[in-house]
C-alpha positions in Angstrom: -98.9 -31.5 91.6 -99.4 -30.8 95.4 -97.7 -28.1 97.5 -95.5 -30.1 99.9 -94.0 -29.1 103.2 -91.1 -31.4 104.3 -90.5 -31.4 108.1 -87.3 -33.2 109.1 -84.8 -32.9 111.9 -82.2 -34.7 109.7 -80.9 -32.9 106.7 -77.6 -32.0 105.1 -75.0 -30.7 105.6 -75.2 -33.1 108.6 -74.1 -36.6 107.7 -76.1 -39.8 107.8 -78.4 -42.0 105.8 -81.6 -40.1 106.7 -79.8 -36.8 105.9 -78.8 -38.1 102.5 -82.3 -39.3 101.8 -83.9 -36.0 102.8 -81.3 -34.0 100.8 -82.0 -36.0 97.6 -85.7 -35.7 98.0 -85.5 -32.0 98.4 -83.5 -31.8 95.1 -85.4 -34.4 93.1 -89.1 -34.5 94.1 -91.0 -33.5 91.0 -93.3 -31.0 92.7 -93.5 -27.3 91.8 -93.9 -26.0 95.3 -91.8 -27.5 98.0 -90.7 -26.0 101.3 -88.6 -27.6 103.9 -88.3 -27.0 107.7 -85.3 -28.4 109.5 -82.7 -27.7 112.2 -79.8 -25.4 111.7 -76.3 -27.0 111.3 -72.8 -25.8 110.7 -72.3 -25.0 107.1 -76.0 -24.8 106.4 -75.9 -21.3 104.7 -73.4 -22.5 102.1 -75.2 -25.8 101.5 -78.7 -24.1 101.2 -77.4 -21.4 98.9 -76.5 -23.9 96.2 -79.9 -25.6 96.0 -83.3 -24.5 94.6 -85.5 -25.7 97.5 -86.7 -23.1 100.0 -85.3 -24.1 103.4 -86.4 -22.7 106.7 -83.7 -23.4 109.4 -84.7 -23.4 113.0 -81.9 -22.2 115.3 -82.4 -24.4 118.4 -79.0 -24.4 119.9 -77.0 -27.5 120.8 -79.1 -28.8 123.7 -80.9 -32.1 124.1 -82.4 -33.4 120.8 -85.9 -33.5 122.3 -85.7 -29.7 123.0 -84.5 -29.0 119.5 -87.2 -31.2 118.1 -89.8 -29.2 120.1 -88.5 -26.0 118.6 -88.6 -27.5 115.1 -92.1 -28.7 115.6 -93.4 -25.4 116.8 -91.9 -23.5 113.8 -93.2 -26.2 111.4 -96.7 -25.8 112.8 -96.5 -22.1 112.5 -95.4 -22.4 108.9 -98.0 -24.9 107.9 -100.8 -22.9 109.5 -99.7 -19.9 107.4 -98.8 -21.6 104.1 -101.5 -24.4 104.2 -99.6 -27.0 102.2 -101.6 -29.8 100.4 -99.5 -32.5 102.3 -96.7 -32.7 104.8 -93.9 -35.2 104.5 -92.4 -36.1 107.9 -88.8 -37.3 107.6 -88.8 -39.0 111.0 -91.4 -40.0 113.7 -89.6 -37.6 116.0 -92.0 -35.0 114.6 -95.0 -37.2 114.7 -96.8 -35.1 117.3 -96.8 -32.0 115.1 -98.0 -34.3 112.3 -101.0 -35.2 114.4 -101.7 -31.5 114.9 -101.5 -30.8 111.2 -104.0 -33.6 110.5 -106.3 -31.9 113.0 -106.0 -28.8 110.8 -107.0 -30.8 107.7 -103.5 -31.1 106.4 -102.7 -34.8 105.5 -99.3 -36.3 106.3 -96.9 -38.9 105.0 -94.4 -40.3 107.5 -91.1 -42.0 106.9 -90.2 -45.1 108.8 -86.6 -46.1 109.2 -85.6 -48.7 111.8 -84.0 -47.6 115.1 -86.9 -45.5 116.2 -89.0 -48.7 116.6 -86.6 -49.8 119.3 -85.5 -46.4 120.8 -88.9 -44.7 120.9 -91.5 -47.4 120.6 -94.5 -45.5 121.9 -93.9 -42.4 119.7 -93.1 -44.5 116.7 -96.3 -46.6 117.2 -98.3 -43.3 117.5 -96.7 -42.0 114.4 -97.4 -45.1 112.3 -101.0 -45.1 113.3 -101.7 -41.3 113.1 -100.7 -40.6 109.5 -102.2 -40.9 106.1 -99.4 -42.9 104.6 -96.2 -44.5 105.7 -93.0 -44.9 103.6 -90.9 -47.9 104.7 -87.4 -48.0 103.4 -87.1 -51.8 103.5 -89.1 -55.0 104.1 -87.7 -55.1 107.6 -89.1 -51.6 108.3 -92.4 -52.4 106.5 -92.9 -55.4 108.9 -92.2 -53.3 112.0 -94.6 -50.6 110.8 -97.4 -53.0 110.4 -96.6 -54.7 113.7 -97.2 -51.5 115.6 -100.5 -50.8 114.0 -99.9 -49.1 110.6 -102.7 -50.1 108.2 -101.4 -52.4 105.5 -102.9 -50.4 102.7 -101.2 -47.2 104.0 -97.6 -48.6 104.0 -95.5 -48.1 100.9 -92.1 -49.8 100.4 -89.6 -47.4 98.8 -85.9 -48.1 98.8 -83.2 -45.5 99.0 -81.1 -44.7 95.9 -77.4 -44.3 95.2 -75.2 -41.9 93.2 -73.1 -43.5 90.5 -69.3 -42.9 90.7 -68.2 -39.6 89.3 -67.8 -39.6 85.5 -64.3 -39.9 84.2 -62.8 -41.5 87.3 -61.9 -44.7 85.4 -62.0 -48.2 86.7 -61.0 -49.0 90.4 -57.4 -49.8 91.1 -57.3 -52.6 93.6 -54.5 -55.1 92.8 -51.5 -53.1 94.1 -53.1 -52.9 97.6 -52.8 -55.6 100.2 -56.1 -57.5 100.7 -58.2 -54.7 102.1 -61.6 -54.7 103.8 -63.5 -51.4 104.0 -66.2 -50.3 106.4 -68.0 -47.0 106.3 -70.0 -46.4 109.4 -70.1 -44.0 112.4 -68.9 -45.5 115.6 -72.0 -44.5 117.5 -74.3 -47.5 117.6 -72.9 -50.9 118.7 -75.2 -52.7 116.3 -73.0 -51.6 113.3 -70.8 -54.5 114.0 -67.3 -53.0 114.5 -66.7 -55.4 117.5 -67.6 -58.4 115.4 -65.3 -57.2 112.6 -62.4 -56.9 115.0 -62.9 -60.5 116.2 -63.2 -61.7 112.6 -60.0 -59.9 111.6 -58.1 -61.7 114.3 -59.0 -65.0 112.4 -58.6 -63.6 108.9 -55.0 -62.6 109.8 -54.1 -66.1 110.6 -55.0 -67.2 107.1 -54.1 -64.0 105.2 -51.3 -62.3 107.3 -51.2 -59.1 105.1 -55.0 -58.5 105.2 -56.1 -55.2 106.6 -59.3 -53.4 107.7 -59.9 -49.7 106.9 -62.6 -48.0 108.9 -64.1 -44.7 107.8 -66.2 -42.9 110.4 -65.9 -41.6 113.9 -67.9 -41.6 117.1 -68.0 -42.1 120.9 -67.3 -45.9 120.6 -64.0 -45.4 118.8 -61.8 -45.7 122.0 -63.5 -48.9 122.9 -62.8 -50.4 119.5 -59.2 -49.2 119.5 -58.7 -50.9 122.9 -60.3 -54.1 121.6 -58.0 -54.1 118.5 -55.0 -53.9 120.8 -56.3 -56.7 123.0 -56.9 -58.9 120.0 -53.5 -58.1 118.6 -54.8 -56.7 115.3 -54.2 -53.0 115.9 -51.4 -53.1 113.4 -53.8 -54.3 110.7 -56.6 -51.9 111.4 -56.7 -48.3 110.3 -59.3 -46.1 112.1 -59.4 -43.2 109.7 -62.0 -41.1 111.5 -64.6 -38.9 109.7 -63.5 -38.2 106.1 -64.8 -36.2 103.2 -66.6 -37.7 100.2 -63.4 -37.6 98.1 -61.4 -39.7 100.5 -64.3 -42.1 101.0 -64.6 -42.5 97.2 -60.8 -43.1 97.0 -61.0 -46.0 99.5 -64.0 -47.4 97.7 -61.8 -47.6 94.6 -58.8 -49.1 96.4 -60.5 -51.7 98.7 -61.3 -55.3 97.7 -64.3 -56.1 99.9 -66.9 -54.0 101.8 -68.1 -55.4 105.1 -70.6 -54.1 107.7 -72.2 -56.9 109.7 -75.0 -54.9 111.3 -77.2 -56.8 113.8 -80.6 -56.4 115.3 -80.0 -54.9 118.8 -82.9 -56.8 120.5 -83.4 -59.6 118.0 -86.3 -58.2 116.0 -86.5 -54.4 116.1 -84.3 -51.5 115.1 -80.9 -52.0 113.5 -80.1 -51.1 109.9 -83.1 -49.7 108.1 -81.6 -50.2 104.6 -77.9 -49.4 104.2 -77.0 -46.9 101.6 -73.4 -47.8 102.3 -73.9 -51.2 100.7 -75.2 -49.7 97.5 -72.4 -47.1 97.4 -69.8 -49.9 97.7 -71.6 -51.9 95.0 -71.6 -48.9 92.7 -67.8 -48.9 92.9 -67.6 -52.6 92.0 -67.0 -53.9 95.5 -68.5 -57.2 96.7 -70.2 -56.7 100.1 -70.7 -58.7 103.2 -73.8 -57.9 105.1 -76.2 -59.3 107.7 -78.8 -61.9 106.9 -81.4 -59.9 108.9 -82.7 -56.4 109.0 -82.8 -53.8 106.2 -79.4 -54.8 104.7 -81.1 -57.8 103.1 -82.8 -55.5 100.6 -79.5 -53.8 99.6 -77.8 -57.0 98.5 -78.5 -59.6 95.8 -77.2 -62.6 97.9 -74.7 -64.8 96.2 -74.4 -62.4 93.3 -73.4 -59.0 94.6 -72.4 -60.1 98.1 -72.7 -62.5 100.9 -75.3 -62.5 103.7 -74.0 -63.8 107.0 -75.0 -64.2 110.7 -73.8 -60.8 112.1 -73.3 -62.2 115.6 -70.9 -65.0 114.4 -67.4 -63.6 113.9 -66.2 -67.0 112.6 -68.8 -66.8 109.8 -67.8 -63.3 109.1 -64.1 -64.3 108.9 -64.9 -67.2 106.5 -66.8 -64.8 104.2 -64.0 -62.3 104.2 -61.4 -64.9 103.4 -63.6 -66.5 100.7 -63.4 -63.2 98.8 -60.0 -61.8 99.7 -58.3 -65.1 98.8 -60.2 -65.4 95.5 -59.7 -62.1 93.6 -61.4 -63.4 90.4 -64.5 -64.4 92.4 -64.5 -61.0 94.1 -64.2 -59.1 90.8 -67.1 -61.0 89.2 -69.3 -60.3 92.3 -68.2 -56.7 92.3 -69.1 -56.3 88.6 -72.6 -57.7 89.3 -72.8 -55.2 92.2 -72.0 -52.3 89.9 -74.9 -53.4 87.6 -77.2 -54.0 90.6 -76.6 -50.4 91.9 -77.8 -48.9 88.6 -81.3 -50.2 89.5 -81.4 -47.8 92.4 -81.2 -44.2 91.0 -82.3 -41.5 93.4 -84.7 -40.1 90.8 -86.7 -43.3 91.0 -86.9 -43.0 94.7 -88.1 -39.4 94.4 -90.7 -40.3 91.8 -92.0 -43.1 94.0 -92.4 -40.8 96.9 -94.2 -38.3 94.7 -96.6 -41.1 93.7 -97.5 -41.5 97.4 -97.8 -37.8 98.1 -100.1 -37.0 95.2 -103.1 -39.2 96.2 -102.7 -38.4 99.9 -102.9 -34.6 99.0 -105.9 -35.2 96.8 -107.9 -37.3 99.2 -107.1 -35.3 102.3 -106.9 -36.6 105.9 -108.0 -40.2 106.3 -109.5 -41.2 109.7 
């Protein structure tokens, strides 16, 4: 098995899909020698102490992300030059430039492709997709974008995220005593997550199901805008913005809610957006039917018609109809949720880690490909 150096700006205890992915890979990759270089974060000492992987934290302050990435890249280059790993796994194209330098030193790289980077940093992302020995795409949506910017088809590998099962001994979810409850778990940082469309949809849902409510877990700079929109639409009494919560409270809501909904959209019509959507699988694992977009990476996280419904994320009327179709038919929702729980068992994190290892090994063996 190869010696692997993981270079990622996104890593726990910071929250987010990429952070969760990198944390799971650090724990589960079946390689005997793995080191990880990442940025420092509050609570990092406690988090790192409880895990077997060797983590080098770069203390780069709280300035602009590009400055912190530069500091991370410099330290990663120094570490790689000294340790000479067999392969480097880049968690984000933000560190693609250092990846190119590593390849110049004869160290092959494997680069993760997510989604939003194709829209936000198109030049760097295209560079990263072309100047690496293999690309790991987290969805078919991401795979298409990687190939569109020049990644060689034989170097792109589709590997989905995984999901943790509910804690053992927690028992079945208790939903019936609650009023019809829709749950969304998403930071209010990116407009494409669909909070605005959900608010418009809830204004229609309440006309047909007056006691329906929407619970939102997550915080961010867009929260005041959404709270104002809720007041203007007259649904503020039916919407609970809970802010950032811990895993325990999130899991409690996953057990209490009746439907999970997150109608993420593609910001410019074809690039970026949701790369995959671990949140959909987490909801399914708890027996929740999900409502997701019919475009982007979310399509890979849902078995349409069986574990959830795929809708046009720009059409709040269609979102409302989907919500009512499940909230007003508890038996239908329960059957769909049960299928979702079975569906989620097909995505264990260990499978993800094993598939990543299966990409790293031949890249390490064959060296840099020109």
